[in-house]
Each structure stands twice: as structure tokens, then as C-alpha cells.
C-alpha positions as CSV (number, residue, x, y, z in Angstrom):
1,X,94.7,108.7,119.5
2,X,91.6,110.8,118.7
3,X,90.1,110.5,115.2
4,X,91.1,114.2,114.6
5,X,94.6,113.4,115.6
6,X,94.7,110.3,113.6
7,X,93.4,112.2,110.5
8,X,96.2,114.8,110.9
9,X,98.8,112.1,111.3
10,X,97.5,110.3,108.2
11,X,97.5,113.5,106.2
12,X,101.1,114.2,107.3
13,X,102.2,110.7,106.4
14,X,100.6,110.9,103.0
15,X,102.8,114.0,102.2
16,X,105.9,112.7,104.1
17,X,106.2,109.2,102.7
18,X,107.2,110.1,99.2
19,X,109.9,112.3,100.6
20,X,111.1,109.6,102.9
21,X,111.1,107.1,100.0
22,X,113.1,109.5,97.9
23,X,115.6,110.0,100.7
24,X,116.0,106.3,101.4
25,X,116.0,105.1,97.8
26,X,117.1,107.7,95.3
27,X,117.7,106.7,91.7
28,X,121.2,105.1,91.4
29,X,123.0,104.3,88.2
30,X,123.9,100.8,89.6
31,X,120.3,99.7,89.7
32,X,119.9,97.3,86.8
33,X,116.1,97.7,86.9
34,X,115.9,101.4,87.5
35,X,114.7,102.0,83.9
36,X,111.5,100.0,84.4
37,X,108.2,101.6,85.2
38,X,106.9,101.2,88.7
39,X,104.1,98.8,87.7
40,X,106.6,96.4,86.1
41,X,108.8,96.6,89.2
42,X,105.8,95.7,91.4
43,X,105.1,92.7,89.2
44,X,108.7,91.5,89.4
45,X,108.6,91.9,93.2
46,X,105.4,89.8,93.4
47,X,107.0,87.1,91.1
48,X,110.0,87.0,93.5
49,X,107.6,85.1,95.8
50,X,107.3,82.4,93.2
51,X,105.4,81.5,90.0
52,X,101.9,82.9,89.9
53,X,98.9,82.9,87.5
54,X,98.0,86.0,85.5
55,X,94.7,86.1,87.3
56,X,96.2,86.1,90.8
57,X,98.7,88.7,89.8
58,X,96.1,91.0,88.2
59,X,94.0,90.7,91.4
60,X,96.9,91.5,93.7
61,X,98.0,94.5,91.5
62,X,94.4,95.7,91.0
63,X,94.8,95.5,87.2
64,X,92.6,94.1,84.5
65,X,93.7,90.7,83.0
66,X,94.4,92.5,79.7
67,X,96.7,95.1,81.4
68,X,98.6,92.4,83.3
69,X,98.9,90.2,80.2
70,X,100.4,93.1,78.3
71,X,102.8,94.0,81.1
72,X,103.8,90.3,81.4
73,X,104.4,90.0,77.7
74,X,106.7,93.1,77.8
75,X,108.7,91.5,80.6
76,X,108.8,88.2,78.8
77,X,110.2,90.0,75.7
78,X,112.8,91.7,77.9
79,X,113.9,88.3,79.2
80,X,112.9,89.0,82.8
81,X,109.8,86.8,83.0
82,X,109.2,83.3,81.7
83,X,105.9,81.4,81.2
84,X,105.7,78.0,82.8
85,X,103.1,75.3,83.1
86,X,101.3,74.9,86.4
87,X,102.3,71.6,87.9
88,X,98.8,70.7,88.9
89,X,97.1,71.7,85.6
90,X,99.1,71.9,82.4
91,X,96.4,74.0,80.8
92,X,97.3,76.9,83.2
93,X,100.3,79.0,82.5
94,X,102.1,80.8,85.3
95,X,104.5,83.7,85.2
96,X,107.9,83.2,86.8
97,X,111.1,85.3,87.1
98,X,113.9,84.4,84.8
99,X,117.3,83.7,86.3
100,X,118.5,87.1,85.0
101,X,115.6,88.9,86.7
102,X,116.4,87.1,90.0
103,X,120.0,88.3,89.6
104,X,118.9,91.8,88.8
105,X,116.5,92.0,91.7
106,X,119.3,90.9,94.1
107,X,121.6,93.7,92.7
108,X,118.7,96.2,93.0
109,X,118.1,95.1,96.6
110,X,121.7,95.5,97.5
111,X,121.8,99.0,95.9
112,X,118.7,100.1,97.7
113,X,120.0,98.7,101.0
114,X,123.3,100.8,100.6
115,X,121.2,103.9,99.8
116,X,119.0,103.4,102.9
117,X,122.1,102.7,105.0
118,X,123.6,106.0,103.9
119,X,120.3,107.9,104.6
120,X,119.9,106.4,108.0
121,X,123.6,106.6,109.2
122,X,123.0,109.7,111.3
123,X,120.2,108.1,113.4
124,X,121.2,106.7,116.7
125,X,120.7,102.9,117.0
126,X,117.7,103.3,119.4
127,X,115.8,105.6,117.0
128,X,116.6,103.2,114.1
129,X,115.2,100.2,116.0
130,X,112.1,102.2,116.9
131,X,111.6,103.3,113.3
132,X,112.0,99.8,111.9
133,X,109.8,98.3,114.6
134,X,107.0,100.8,113.9
135,X,107.2,100.2,110.2
136,X,107.0,96.4,110.8
137,X,103.9,96.9,112.9
138,X,102.3,99.0,110.1
139,X,103.2,96.4,107.5
140,X,101.9,93.6,109.6
141,X,98.5,95.3,110.1
142,X,97.9,95.3,106.3
143,X,95.2,92.8,105.4
144,X,96.4,89.7,103.5
145,X,96.2,89.8,99.7
146,X,93.5,87.1,99.9
147,X,91.2,89.1,102.3
148,X,88.1,90.7,100.7
149,X,89.0,94.2,99.5
150,X,87.5,97.2,101.1
151,X,85.6,99.5,98.8
152,X,88.0,102.1,97.2
153,X,87.3,105.7,96.3
154,X,87.1,105.7,92.5
155,X,89.2,108.9,92.4
156,X,92.2,107.1,93.6
157,X,92.0,104.0,91.4
């Protein structure tokens, strides 16, 4: 693909992806976490991978320690996150999902899967497999969270 063609494709994707996400995952009343801001949902999703330090979470979400601490404290107050001691160093506190948050994330995932199923029902199986395969390739090409970060345009921070 030429650089001009790639640029056009990237611009089209940038405008198309929000529409696709809206079609696949519209707001549903059954979503127990639908009232949370996107940042808090992203934090909960990261914590679903296991307990993590505030520093690691702040780095992965590209937030200041202060902003992550405030967000974490709001989720602790809501009963969705708990603070636990790190097993290797009791001076370090980790954030972890509460059992209620784990349950709510499972319900949310189920709601979103049902919405996606309804949105994709008209696609023939072959196209659905191609779509999922391409999206998996794109997701796999993303650098690991531990890789050095490329410089970002300050306009989009």
C-alpha cells in the first residue's frame, strides 16, 4: 500500500471507528457500569488483568500519578476497587478489582457481546471471520505497554 493510500485509509478509519463502536456497543440499560466515565472504565479494564501499582496504571493510561490516585480513590469509594499490599513489598499498595466490580465487568461484557452479535448478525460467516482476523492482526501489531513510547503530538494528549 502506498503512503498516500495508507494515509487515506488511516483518515477513513479515524472517522469510521467511532461509528463502528457505536453500532457494535450502543448504550444499554442493562450495563451496570454504563454510568461511569470512560477513564474509569479503562482503569477497571486494566485492573481485570490483576492487581497493579498506581505508578504502573498511571503510565499505561498516560495519566499523572495525581489524576490516577484521584480516579482510584473514587472507584474505592464506589466499592469497585480495593487497595491491597504488594506481596513482595508491604510498603507498596496495589489497586485491585473488588468482587462486585468483577461481577459487574462480567455482566457488562455479556451485554456488549449481545449488542455486537445483533449488529453483526447480517454479515455472512466468511466476512465475519475476515473482520475478526483483521482486527486481531491490528491489535497484535500494537507495541506492548512496556515498550518505549513514541513521541506524541501534544495536540492529541
